[in-house]
C-alpha positions in Angstrom: -8.1 9.3 -1.9 -10.8 7.4 -3.8 -14.3 7.6 -2.5 -15.5 4.2 -1.4 -19.2 4.9 -2.2 -18.3 6.0 -5.7 -16.5 2.8 -6.4 -19.3 0.6 -4.9 -22.0 2.3 -6.9 -20.0 1.8 -10.1 -19.5 -1.8 -9.3 -23.2 -2.3 -8.6 -24.2 -0.5 -11.8 -22.0 -2.7 -13.9 -23.2 -5.9 -12.2 -26.7 -4.8 -12.7 -26.0 -4.0 -16.4 -24.6 -7.4 -16.9 -27.4 -9.0 -14.8 -24.9 -10.6 -12.4 -26.8 -10.0 -9.2 -25.9 -8.1 -6.1 -22.6 -7.7 -4.4 -23.1 -7.4 -0.6 -21.3 -4.7 1.4 -19.4 -7.4 3.3 -18.0 -9.0 0.1 -17.4 -5.6 -1.4 -15.3 -4.5 1.6 -13.4 -7.8 1.4 -12.6 -7.4 -2.3 -11.8 -3.7 -1.8 -9.2 -4.3 0.8 -7.6 -7.1 -1.3 -7.5 -4.8 -4.3 -6.0 -1.9 -2.4 -3.2 -4.1 -1.1 -2.6 -5.7 -4.6 -2.3 -2.3 -6.2 0.2 -1.1 -3.5 2.3 -4.2 -4.1 2.1 -3.6 -7.9 3.7 -0.2 -7.3 6.8 -1.9 -6.0 6.9 -4.3 -8.9 6.5 -1.6 -11.5 9.1 0.7 -9.8 11.6 -2.1 -9.8 10.9 -2.8 -13.5 11.3 0.8 -14.5 14.5 1.2 -12.4 16.0 -1.8 -14.2 15.4 -0.2 -17.7 18.7 1.0 -19.1 19.1 4.6 -20.0 17.8 7.8 -18.5 14.9 8.8 -20.7 12.4 11.4 -19.6 9.6 8.8 -19.8 11.4 6.4 -17.5 12.3 9.1 -15.0 8.7 10.4 -15.0 7.3 7.0 -14.3 9.7 6.4 -11.5 8.8 9.7 -10.0 5.1 9.0 -10.4 5.4 5.6 -8.7 7.5 7.0 -5.9 4.9 9.7 -5.3 2.1 7.1 -5.2 4.1 4.9 -2.7 4.9 8.0 -0.7 1.3 8.3 0.3 1.8 5.3 2.6 5.2 6.3 4.0 5.5 6.7 7.7 8.2 7.2 10.3 8.0 5.1 13.5 9.7 4.1 16.7 11.1 0.6 17.3 10.8 -1.3 20.6 13.4 -3.9 21.7 12.6 -7.5 22.4 15.8 -9.4 22.5 17.4 -9.9 20.1 15.1 -8.0 17.7 13.8 -4.5 17.3 10.1 -4.8 16.8 8.6 -2.8 13.9 5.2 -1.0 14.2 2.1 -3.2 13.8 1.1 -1.4 10.6 4.5 -1.9 8.9 4.1 -3.4 5.4 7.6 -2.8 4.1 10.7 -1.2 5.6 12.0 1.7 3.5 15.1 2.4 5.6 16.7 1.8 9.0 19.0 4.6 10.2 21.4 4.1 13.2 23.2 7.2 14.5 22.5 9.1 11.3 24.0 6.3 9.2 21.6 4.4 6.9 21.9 0.6 7.5 22.2 -1.8 4.6 19.6 -4.6 4.4 21.2 -8.0 4.0 19.7 -11.5 3.8 20.0 -14.0 6.6 21.8 -16.3 4.2 24.5 -13.6 3.6 24.7 -12.5 7.2 27.2 -15.2 8.4 29.6 -14.4 5.6 29.4 -10.7 6.2 30.0 -11.0 9.9 33.1 -13.2 9.2 34.5 -10.9 6.5 37.2 -8.5 7.7 36.2 -6.1 4.8 32.4 -6.4 4.8 32.0 -6.6 8.6 29.5 -4.0 9.9 30.5 -1.2 12.2 29.1 1.9 13.8 29.8 3.8 10.6 28.5 1.0 8.3 25.6 -0.7 10.1 23.5 -3.5 8.6 20.2 -5.1 9.4 18.3 -8.4 8.8 14.6 -8.6 8.6 12.6 -11.4 10.2 9.0 -12.1 11.0 8.8 -9.8 14.0 11.1 -6.9 13.0 14.8 -6.4 12.4 18.1 -7.3 14.0 20.7 -4.5 13.6 24.4 -4.8 13.7 27.0 -2.1 14.3 30.3 -3.0 15.9 28.2 -5.7 17.6 24.6 -6.7 17.5 22.6 -3.8 18.9 20.5 -4.1 22.0 17.8 -2.0 23.7 20.2 0.8 24.7 20.4 1.7 21.0 16.7 2.2 20.5 16.8 6.0 20.8 19.4 6.1 18.1 17.4 4.2 15.6 15.0 5.8 13.0 12.7 3.6 11.0 11.0 4.7 7.7 8.4 2.3 6.4 5.5 1.8 4.1 2.4 1.2 6.2 -0.4 -1.2 5.6 -3.3 0.7 4.0 -6.1 1.7 6.3 -8.9 -0.8 6.0 -11.5 0.2 3.4 -15.1 0.2 4.8 -18.3 0.9 3.0 -20.4 1.3 6.1 -24.2 1.3 6.0 -27.4 1.3 8.0 -30.4 -0.8 7.1 -33.5 1.1 6.3 -36.5 -1.1 5.6 -34.1 -3.9 4.8 -32.1 -1.9 2.4 -28.4 -1.0 3.0 -28.1 2.8 3.0 -24.6 4.3 2.8 -23.2 5.8 6.1 -20.6 8.3 5.1 -19.6 9.1 8.7 -18.7 5.5 9.5 -17.0 4.7 6.1 -13.3 4.7 5.2 -12.1 5.6 1.7 -9.3 4.1 -0.3 -6.0 5.7 0.3 -4.8 5.1 -3.2 -4.1 7.8 -5.7 -7.3 9.0 -7.5 -5.9 7.9 -10.8 -6.4 4.3 -9.7 -10.2 4.5 -9.5 -11.0 2.7 -12.7 -8.4 0.0 -12.0 -10.0 -0.5 -8.5 -13.4 -0.9 -10.1 -12.1 -3.4 -12.7 -10.2 -5.5 -10.1 -13.2 -5.7 -7.8 -15.4 -6.8 -10.7 -12.8 -9.5 -11.6 -12.9 -10.8 -8.0 -16.7 -10.8 -8.3 -16.3 -13.1 -11.3 -17.1 -10.7 -14.1 -14.9 -9.5 -17.0 -16.0 -6.2 -18.6 -14.6 -3.8 -21.1 -12.9 -0.8 -19.6 -15.1 1.4 -21.7 -18.1 0.3 -19.5 -16.4 1.8 -16.5 -15.8 5.1 -18.2 -19.3 5.3 -19.5 -20.7 4.8 -16.0 -18.2 7.3 -14.6 -19.3 9.9 -17.2 -23.0 9.2 -16.5 -22.5 9.7 -12.7 -20.5 12.9 -13.3 -23.3 14.3 -15.5 -25.9 13.5 -12.8 -23.7 15.3 -10.2 -23.4 18.3 -12.4 -27.1 18.5 -12.9 -27.7 18.3 -9.1 -25.2 21.1 -8.5 -27.0 23.4 -11.0 -30.4 23.0 -9.2 
C-alpha cells in the first residue's frame, strides 16, 4: 500500500518548488487512478519481457518472482454467472488469470482460432481438455460441448481485479482543502512504486523533474516525521 496523502504532498511540494501552481484534489485523484492502472499494466508487459529472455539466470528468476508478487496483490477468485451463451465475469475483473472446469484448467484461445480448433479431431476440446474464449462480457467455455448454466458450480475463476479507486478525500476549512483520512483510499500498489507514482503524476500534470527531487523531498518529510515522533 502507498499512502495517498504522502504522494499528494510530494506532488504539491515539487509543483510549488517548480512554481507550477496548484494541482486540485479532483485532478490529483484522476491522475492517481490513471497512474495506478498504468503501473499494473506495466507489470504484465515487464513479466512477459522477462519470461521471454533466454536462460535461467538468478536475476531473471528474481525479477519474474518479484513481478508475480506485485501482480498477486490484485489477484482474486470469483464466481461466474451464466447469461447464454456466456459466463459473465465479475464487474471488477481486469484480466483473467485462469478458468478451471471440473479441476481441469481451460486453455485460452482466440476467436480466430476457435473455429479451427472445434473442427480439428485432435485439438477439439473435451471434459478433460476444456478451452475458453474471452469476449466483452465474459467467457464462453467448451468441454465436450459449449457449456451452459448447469456447469456454473463446476467453474472456478481466478482473475486480476481492477485496483480500488484511489481517493484523496478532503473537507474544506475556511476555503482550504484539509485531508480526510477516514474517507480516503490509498494506492494498492507495492510500496516500492511510490517514487514512480509521484513521477508519473507529475508528468500528467505537465512537469518533468529529476528523480533526485523526489528523493530529496521524501528524505525531508521523513526527517520531519522523525522529529515529530521524538517530541
